[in-house]
N, C-alpha and C positions, 0 to 999 in steps of 0.2 A: 488758576489755583483756588482752591476751596477751603472755607475754613469752618469749624464747626463751634456752635454758640449754642447753648444750651439746648444740645441734642438737633439742631437746624442747621442745616448746610448752607452757606452761601459764598457765593461766588464773587472774586475779584475782577471788578470792571474799572477799564482806564475812564477817567473823567475828561469832557473833552471843553466842557464851560460849567459855572455856576453863576446862577442870577438871584440875588437877594434884594429881596425889596425892588423888583425892576432893574437893579444895576449889576452890570457884568462886575464880578471882582476876579482878582488873579488870585492863582494859588486855591488853597483848598480849605483856608482857616478864614471864617467869619469875622469880621473887625466887630470887637465891642460896641461901638457904637451902632451898629445894625441888631447886636443882640442885648438890648436892654429887657429888664423883666416886666416893666408895664405895659411893653406894644408887643402885638403880634406881628411874625415874622413871617413872610413868604419866600421859600427858597424853591427854584426849579435847578437841577441837575442835568444836564446832557452827557449821555454817555458815547464813549465811541463804540460802534457796531464790531465785534470782535470777525464776524463773517465777512463784513464789507471787504471787499479788494479795494487795496490802494493804490 
């Protein structure tokens, strides 16, 4: 499924896992304690490959 935002086309992808500040989180919501205003945050998102056979 694609979504158009401000004239740009974005493809929906399934998320495999999310790592915030070096620790894996469950779900897709970043906890408030990891998102404070005065700290930098490092977020790595691993997506599932839609073309990969399972």
